[in-house]
N, C-alpha and C positions, 0 to 999 in steps of 0.2 A: 437387284435383290436386296442389297443393303439399304437402298433408299426406301424401298417398300416397307421394310421392317421398321425403319425409323419413323415413317409416316404413321404406321400402325401404332407404334408406341406413343406418338404424340396425340393420337386420337383416343387412345385407350382410356385415359381418365374421363373423357366425355361420355363414352359408351357405358363405362362401368359405374361411375360415381355421380353421374347427373351434373349438378351445378358445381363447377370447379371452384368458384369463388367461395362457396360455403363448405365444401367437402375436401378441399386440399389445403393443407397447412404447411408452411415452411418452418422448419425447426433449425435454428442456428445452434451450432456446437461451439462451446467456448474452450473446452479443455482437452478434447479428444478429436483427432482428425477424422474426416468422413470415411477414409479408407478403413480404419480400424472399426469405426462404428458400424459401417455396412457389413463388414465381415462378421462381426459379432452377431448382429441381428439376423443375418442370413443363416448362421450356424444354429440360431435358436429356432429357426423354422419360419421366419417372416418372408413374405414374398418381396423380393428386391429386384429392381431394374437398375442394372449397372451399365457402365460404358467402358469400352476399351479404345485406347488411342492408337490410330494407325500412324506409325512412324514415317511412312512414305509421304503422306499428304497432310499430316497433323489433324486429320478429321477424327470424329468419335463415332464408334459403332456401338449400338445397343447390345447388351448381353442379357438374355432372358433366363429366368429360372426354369427348371423343369416343372411340369405340371404337378408332379408328386410333391415338390417343395412348396408350391403355391398354396395348397390346401392344408398344409400341416399345422399352421399356427393360427392365423386369423384370416379366414377366407375373404372377408370384406375389406381388408386393409392391404395396401400396397405401398412400398417405400421406393422413392425415386432418388437416385444419387445424382447430384449435379456434376456434369462433365467439366473438368478443368485440367489444365496442364499441371504436372507436378514440378513446380518451380519454387525456389526459395525467395526470400526477400532480398538477400545480398547476392550481387553478381560477382562471384569469386572464381578463381582459376581452379576448376575441379581437377585438373591433371596434376596440380601441385608443382608444375614447372615454373620457374621464374622467367618472366619475359622482360627484357630490358636489363639495365645495370642494377647493381646492388643498391645504389643510391635511390633509384626509382622504386625498387621494392620496399626500401625503408620508408620512403616518403608515403607510399601507399599504406604501409602498416600504421604510421603515425597519424595519417590523415583520415583513415577509415576506408571502407570498401565502397565502391560505387553501387548505386541502387539501379534496378532495372528501369528501362525507359518508360514502361507502361505499368501502372498499378491499378487494378480494377477497384472500383469503389464498393463493390458488394462483398459481403463476408465470404471468404474462400471456403470455410468449413460449414456446410449446411446440407440438409437433406429435406425432401418433401414427402409428406405422408398424405395419401388420398384414401378415403374410406367411403363405403356405400352408406346410404341412409339406413339407420338402425344399428350401425357399427360404431357409434360414438363411444360406447364403453371400451371397446378394444383400442380405440385411439387414445383414450385417457390412460389406459393401462400402459400403452407404449410410451406416452409422454412422461408419465411418472417414472417409468423404468429408466428412460434416457436421462432425466433430470437428476434422479436420486441415486442411481446405480452406475450408469455408464459415463455420463458427462459430468464428472465431479472433479474439483480441483485437487491437485496433489499438495501435500504438506510441504513446507519450506524449512530450510535450515539457515539460520543466521550464524556466520562464521566470523569470529573476531580474531584478528591476528595482531600479535605484539612482537615486533622485531627489536631486539635489544643487543647492543654491543657492550661487552663487559670485559674486564680483566679476568683471565681464567683463574688467577689465584683467588679472586674474590667470589668465585662461583658458589662456594659454600655459604656465603652470606645470604643466599636465598632462604635459608632456614631448613633445607633438606640436603641430605648427602647424595649428590648426583653420582658419586663414584663408587658407592657401595649399595647395600641393600638393607632396608629396614623393615619393620613389621607392618608399616603402613603403605609400602609401595615396593615395586621392583624396578630397578634401573639397569639397563644393559647398554654397554658401549663397545664398539669394535676396537680392533687394535689400531695403534697409531701408525700412520703412513708418512713417508717422506715425499715431499714434492721435489721438482727438478732442481730448485735452488737450495735444497737442504732444509726448508722449513718443515716443521712437524705439524701435520694436519690431522684432525680427528673429525670423522664424518659418521653420520648414521646414529646420532645420539637419540635415544628414545626412553620414555618413562611410562610405566603403567602403575596406576593406583589400584589397590585391590582391597583395602580395608574399608568395609562399608560403614564402620563406626565413625569415620572421619566426615561423612557427608550426610545430609538429610535427603529427602526425596527429590529436592530440586537441585542438589549439588551445591548449595549456597555456602555451606560451612567451609568446605575445602577451597572453594573459589575465593572466599574472603581471606582465608589464611594465605593462600598463594599470592593474591594481589597485595596483601600487606607486606609480605616478604620482598616482593619485587619493588614496592614503593620504598622500603627501607634501603634496599641496594641502590636505588637511584638517588636517594637523598644523601647517601654517603659519597657521592661523586665517583663511585666505582663503575657505574653503568650509564649508558646513554640510550634513549629511545630513538631508534633510527626511523621508525614508521609505525603507525597504528591503524592499518586499514581494516575495513570490515566489508563483507559481501554477503548478500542473501541469494540463495540458489534453491531451485525446486528440487524435491526429492528425486534422486537418480540422475540429475543433470550435473554438468561440469562447471566449476567456477575457476577463474584464473586471477591470480594476484601477482603483479609484477612490480618490483621495487628496485630501482637502480637507474642506470643510464646506458646510452649507446655511445660507444667511443669509436672515433674514426681511425682507420688504419689504411695504409697504402697497399695496393696490390699491383705489382708490376708484371706486364706481359711482354716478353721479348721475342722478336722474330729475326729473320735473316737480315732484313733491311730497316727494321723499325723497333722502337721500344715505347710502350704505352703504359701509363699509370692510371689507375682507377682508385676511387675511394670506396671503402666498404665499411659498414657500420656493424659493430659486434655488440650484442646486448650483454651487459654485466650487471651484477647485483643478485637479487633473490627473486626466483620465480616459483610460485606455488600453484600447482594444478590439483584441484580437490574435487572428488566426486563422492557425495554422501549418499547413504542409503539408510533410511529410518527403519527400525525394527517394528514388528507388528504391535508390540505393546507400547511403543513410543517412549521407551526408556533408554535404549541404546542406539548408537549411530555407527554403522559400519562405514569406514571412510577409506577410499583409495587416494593416497597422497603421493604426489611427486614433488620433491624439493630439489631445486637446482640453484646452487650457489656458485657464482663466478666472481673472482677477485683479481683484478689486474695488478701486476707488480712490475717494477723496474721499467717504468715508462720513460721513453726517450722520444723527444719531438724533433722534427725537422724544421727547417727554416720557414716552412709554410704552416706550421702549427699542427701537422698531422703526425700521429704516432708512427713510430718505426719499430717493427717487430716486437710488440709488447709480449710479456709473459703473462698468461692468464691462467690462474688456478681455477679448476673446475671440479666441483663435487656434486654428485647426484644421488639422491636417495629415493627409492620407490618402495612403498610398503602398503599393506592393508592392515588397518587397526580397527578395533572396536572400543568405543569410549562411551561412557554414560553421558546422558544429557546434562548440559551446563557444567561439565567437568573440564578444567584446563589440562592440557598436556603439551609436552615439548617434543618436537620431532625435527630432526635435522640440526646440524651445528657445524661450525667451522672454527677450529682453533689453529691459529697461525703463530709460530714462534719465529719472529724475525730478528736477525742479528744485524747490528750496525755499529760503526765506530763513532766514538764521541771524542771531541777535542774541546778543552776549556782552559781557562786561565785568568789571571788578573789582568784587567784592561791596561793597555799601554806597556806594562812591564813584560807581559808575555810576548810582545812583539819586538823586544830589544834583541839585536844580534848577539850571538854567542851565549848570553846569560838568559835569553828568553825562555828556554826550556825549564829553567829552575822555577819559574813562576807559572808554568802551564802543566797540564796533565792530559793523558790520552787513555782511553779505555774502550772496552767492548761491552755493549749492553744488549739485553734481550727485551723484546716487547711481546707479550702473549695477549692476543686479543681473540675473543670468541663472539660470534654472532649466534644467538639462540632465538628460536621462533616459538612463541607460545600461542597455540591455537585453542580456542574455546568455542565449541559448537552449541547452538541453542535451537531446539525444535520449535517451530512456529506452526501450530496446527490450525486448521481452518476454523475450529471452534473458538480460537483465541486470536482473532485478527488484530486486536488492539494490544498486541504484545509490546511490553514497555521498552524492549531493546530496539525496536524498529520505528519508534515514534520520537519526535523531538521532546526535550525536557520541558518541564513546566516553567518556561521563561518567556518574558515579554520580548526577548531578542528575536523570537520567531514571528512576532506580530509585525505588521507593516502599516503604519499610519503616517499621515502627513505627506504623502507622495504627490508630486505635481502631475506626473504622467500616468501613473498606475493606480489602480483602485486600492483602497484600504483593505486590509485583511486581518483576520484574527484566527489564531490556531487554538483549537480546543485543548484544555488542560484537564487533569484529573478532577480538580475541584469543580469544574463546570458540569460534570455528569452526576445526575441523581442516582442514588442507590435505590433501585426499584425491584429488588429481588422479592420483596414481600408480595408484589403483584403476581409474579410468575410462579410463586410457590403456593398460590391459592388453589385448593382442590377443584374449584369450579373452572378455573382457567386451564388447569392440567387436563381435566376431563374433556373440555371443549376442543382443545388442541389435539388430543388423542383421537377424538371422534372424526375430526376433519382430516387428519393425516391418514386414518384408516379408511376414509371414504374414497376408495379407488374409482368407483363408478359415478361419483359426483352427484349423488341424489340431493345434496344440500345446495348445489350450485345455483339453482333457480331462485333461491331466496334473495340473495344479494350477491351478484357475481363479483363485484369489487371486494366486498368483505370476505367472500369465500376464498379468493385468490390470496388475499393478505393473510388469512388464517392458515392457509396452506404453507406460507412462508414463515409462519410463527409470529406474525405481526397482529397485535390486538387492536380492535376498534378503539379510537381515542388516543392512540399513542402520539398522533400529531399534536394534540393539545399539550401533552407533557413536553414534547420537544420544543414547541414554541415557548413554553414557560422557561425552559433552560436557556434558550437564546435570549429571552427577555432579561434574565438575571445577569447575563453578560453585559447587555446594554446598560442596565442599572449600575453595575459595578464600574463600568468604564465612564460613567457620567456623560454619556453621549447626548443626553437631552439638552445639554448646554448649547448645542448647535442649532436647536430649533428656534426660529424667530417667531415670537408670539404674534407679531403683526401680520404674519403670512398664513396663519391657520384659519381656514374657512370651511364652511359646511352649507349644504342646501337646506333652507328652512321651508317647511310645508306651508304653501300659500304666500310665501314672501319672496324667496329667491336666495341668492348667495349672501351669507352673513359672516361676519368675523366673530370668532369665538371669544376673543378678548373683550369686544364691545358687549356681547351678551352677558358675560360674567360681571362686567362693570354696571350695565343697566339694571340687572337684577340684584346688585349689591350682595353677591354670593359670599364673598370672603370678609366683608366688613359689617355684616348685619349683626344686630344685638342678639338675636337668637339664631340657632343653627338652621340653615336652609341649604338645599342642594339644587343644582341645575341638572335636569334630566333631558337627554337627547334620545328620543325613541325613533328608530328607523321605521318608516312606513312606506308602503307602496300603494299607489292608486290603481285599482283594478278596472277602472272605467276605460278600457281599450275599445276602440271602434275603427271603422274604415277611415273616417275623417281624421282621427287622431290616434295613429298606431303606436306612437311613442309617448310614454309618460315618464317624466324624470322622477326618480326616487328622491325622497327628502326625509328630513328629521322633524318630528314634532317636538316642540320645546315646551317643557313644563318646569315649574318651580315648586319644590316639595319642601314643606317645613318638617324638620326632624327634631326629635327630643334630645338626642345625644349624638355627638360626632365621634363616638368611639368606633374603634375598628370593627367590633362585633356587630353593632347596630348598622353601620354602613354596609357591611357585607350581607347582612340579612335583607336589608332593603334592596340592594343590588340584585340578589338572587330572586327576590319576589318580583321585581320588575322584568326579569329575564326568564320567567317560567315558560312563557308562551313561545317567544321567538329567539331570545338570547341576543338581541340587537339593541340594547339600551345602554347608553353611557351615563354615568352618575358622577357629578363633581360637587364636592362640598368643602374642599380645602385645597391649598396649593399642592399638597403631596398627591392628590388625585389628578390634578392638572399635569403634574410632572409625569405621572404614570401614563396619562393619555399621550403625552409627547413620546414616551418610550415605546408605546404600542405603535405609534405612527412610524417610528424608526424600524420596529420589528417588521412591519409590512414591507417597507422598502428593502430590507435585507432579504426577505423571501422572494421579492421580485428580482433582485440581483443574483440570487442563487436558485435558478429554476430547476437545476438537477439535484438539489438537496433533498434527500429522502427523509421525510419526517417520520421516522420510526426509531425506536430505542436502539435496535441492533446496529443501525447505520450511523447513529450519532455517537461517535467514539472519539477518544483522545487522539489528537494529531490532525483531525479534520480541519481544513481551512475554510473559513467563511468570509465572503466579501462583504464589507461594510460600505455604506454610502459616504461620499465625500462631504466634508464639512461645508464647502461652498454650495453644494447642491441643497443642503438643508437650510442654509442661511438665506440664500437669495431666491429660491423658488417658492411659489405658493404651495401650501400643503392642504390637500383636500381630504376631509373626513368622509368616509363612505361606510357601506354596510360591513365590509370585512374588518375595518378598524373597530367598529362597534362590537362585532362578535369577538374579536381578539381581546378587547378590553374586558369583557365579561369573563372570558376563559382565563385570562391572566390573573384576575382577582380571585376567582374561584376555580382554580385549575383542577383540583382533585375532584370536586363535585361535578364539574363539566366532563371530566374524563369518565367518571363512573356512570353518568347519565348516558353518554354516547355509547359506552360499552354495553350497558343493559339494553338500550334501544335496538342495537344490532344483534346482540347475542340471544335475547329472549325469544325471538321467532325461531331461531335454530333449536333452542332447547325445547320449545313447545312442540315443534314438529317431531322431535325425537320421542318425546313422551307420548305423543299420539300414536 
């Protein structure tokens, strides 16, 4: 019976939806698992085919909706859940029991967990939607709901931790009174407690800031004051930074920061006839377990924080270098707090008052018998040390993925050039990105984007499918031209054209064959003529294709144009005039134009080396790494000028006009269809 139902379900899309290739689409889920997505869609009334795993033979049995549910939402649309086993990526001991010695467990902890033997190459989180002919609008509604409402990424929190060890007497040097209360904050500390060795230990230190006048909307004023006070303390040699880790975690997920070391101790097991020793590793230092939850208004962060501070004392080692019965102070703080975005706060602390005997004296004289004590002294001293942890959370919303705290600084240290074995790379900086807000603030752009976003049934999709999908994602036609211009300016600033060998630059001339650009410039005396002249390379294609000659090689038509003035304005006007029809003409009248051509050649090579580079303004953001060609490849290899280089040359010289022309060419049909 089970097999019959399974066969029926496999044939169901064929009977109901006709052509499976056209009417069945696989939808990959990026941020939500398929179990949750299917449960939500089923609750909304969609017809869903689910599967249940049989634990006895690990097979999957189909689970059908009732007929009442099938007709409740979209009768021509059915969603199929892919059957797969509920397994994780890491093969861990789910029972939590330790197998093997403590040393093996520690080795596994430090070396990482083993991965499963078999990992499927297909995405584990996906569903398939099949629809009848005529139900395409229902499918589009489903697709938009999944993309914009259901399968959306969660915001993230960047947590910066600062671990400082200071003298407790110098704690007030922070510029705030941690032991009292002021009008700008509230500080609470529990009672002092004594450890087994008599040391005084304070745990559970916490501070809350409550005066809103101290901070702006981003919390930068308070943070700057707090950082300045800590800097002053460190400069006075009263404090020492033990560690400054940072971690980024998704909203509602747990982050773990561990700072310290694992110390070995001996463990002896005695029996009636034997005695065995084993080595066990104990973690010491500071462990922070943090789970943040962002508020709805994205101004506050509710944080569950667990702080564990362990401090070994009175260490004694055996002959084998293993610790013998060490004393380990341990303090643990668990709390829930609410803190404003970008605000620093202190949680957890360890104050230790250690007493020790000191002996000193005058060298040589203090060692003399009988009278040595006259030249020596003995005393008892106290050392009070405290470890404080400063945590600063920062909300990183999906709308602000180029958040400055998670990207490298604007430094060439993050660039990589001159490598022998690895490709050259450049990391985008703030100065590399154009300020293009004026484009997206245009009323025309806003109206077009709103119309496309509200077009749930896709009535504009038939105009230009590629442009339609890009507009759905907020990408305007012509943004690729602006991005190529930004990449070009990086090439120009880095003087990468110097690696181009002029003897290697060639192009196909119409009716002639392969020619060297340098020789053409010399033959026509472009740079040394008494009056201004320019070399024009216009890309042409021969349309005389037939059976006997199916392939016709594209080429450039070479012209020499006399110009009245070599000014930038006249050159640009002439270039625009020559590119009105096709936009595939190169114009060179001075060495600076030749240099620009070299830089455009490098631009195309960069685009080839970065095939996954999205040429839109939203994706072109600070911190993005771009692969550059090696200098040897540019110097030693022949460089062929083609149609793409001619197009890029025109667009680089007149990038705004080219962007505007492409935008109008693809948007005007959309606007005209709406007006009709």
